[in-house]
C-alpha positions in Angstrom: 124.0 131.0 106.1 127.6 131.3 104.8 130.0 133.7 103.1 131.2 130.8 101.0 129.3 129.6 98.0 130.1 126.0 99.0 129.4 124.2 102.3 130.4 120.8 103.6 128.4 118.3 105.6 129.7 117.9 109.2 128.4 114.3 109.6 126.4 111.5 108.0 122.6 112.0 108.0 119.4 111.3 106.2 117.1 114.2 105.4 113.8 114.6 103.5 112.8 117.7 101.5 109.6 117.9 99.5 109.3 114.1 99.4 112.9 113.6 98.2 115.3 111.8 100.5 119.0 112.8 100.7 121.6 110.3 102.1 124.4 112.7 103.1 127.9 111.7 104.2 130.2 113.8 106.2 132.4 115.7 103.8 129.9 115.9 101.0 129.9 119.3 99.3 126.8 121.3 98.5 126.1 124.7 97.1 125.3 127.1 100.0 121.9 128.0 98.4 120.8 124.3 98.1 117.6 123.6 100.1 119.4 121.1 102.3 121.9 123.4 103.9 119.2 126.1 104.1 116.8 123.8 106.0 119.6 122.2 108.3 122.3 124.8 108.6 123.5 123.2 111.9 124.7 120.2 109.9 127.0 122.2 107.6 130.2 124.2 107.8 132.3 126.3 105.4 135.0 124.1 103.9 138.5 124.3 105.3 141.4 123.6 103.0 144.1 121.3 104.6 146.8 122.9 102.5 147.2 126.6 101.7 146.1 127.7 98.3 148.6 129.3 96.0 148.5 133.0 95.5 147.3 134.2 92.1 150.1 134.5 89.6 150.7 138.0 88.5 150.9 138.5 84.7 154.1 140.2 83.5 155.0 141.9 80.3 157.1 139.7 77.9 160.6 141.0 77.1 161.5 142.1 73.6 163.4 138.8 73.0 160.5 136.7 74.3 158.1 138.6 71.9 160.5 137.9 69.0 160.7 134.2 69.9 156.9 134.0 70.2 156.4 135.7 66.8 158.9 133.4 65.2 157.2 130.3 66.6 153.8 131.6 65.4 155.2 132.3 62.0 156.8 128.9 61.7 153.6 127.1 62.9 151.1 129.0 60.8 150.1 127.0 57.8 150.8 128.7 54.5 147.8 129.3 52.3 147.2 127.0 49.4 147.8 128.3 45.9 147.0 126.8 42.5 150.7 126.3 41.9 151.1 124.3 45.1 148.3 122.0 44.0 149.9 121.1 40.6 151.8 117.8 40.6 155.5 118.1 40.0 157.1 115.9 37.3 
C-alpha cells in the first residue's frame, strides 16, 4: 500500500475486522502492515511532516586536544580500586 512503514488515518471512522471494532480518529497512526490499512487503504495516507526533519549529523574525528581532555575526564571520573590499605581505619 505504502512506501512508508507508518500510515495516518484521513478521517474518523468505525471499522470491524474479525469481530474486533476499531474506532479510528483522523490523524491516528498505524503500522502500514496492520490489517486495518490493508483492508481500507482508501482511508489512509502516508504521514506528512509539517516541519522539515533535520539532516543526519555527520560524525567527525576528535582533535588531539579533545582526545586528551576526554582521557583526562575519564581518568578523573574512574573510581580507584579498593585496596586493603584503603580499608584500614586511620588513627
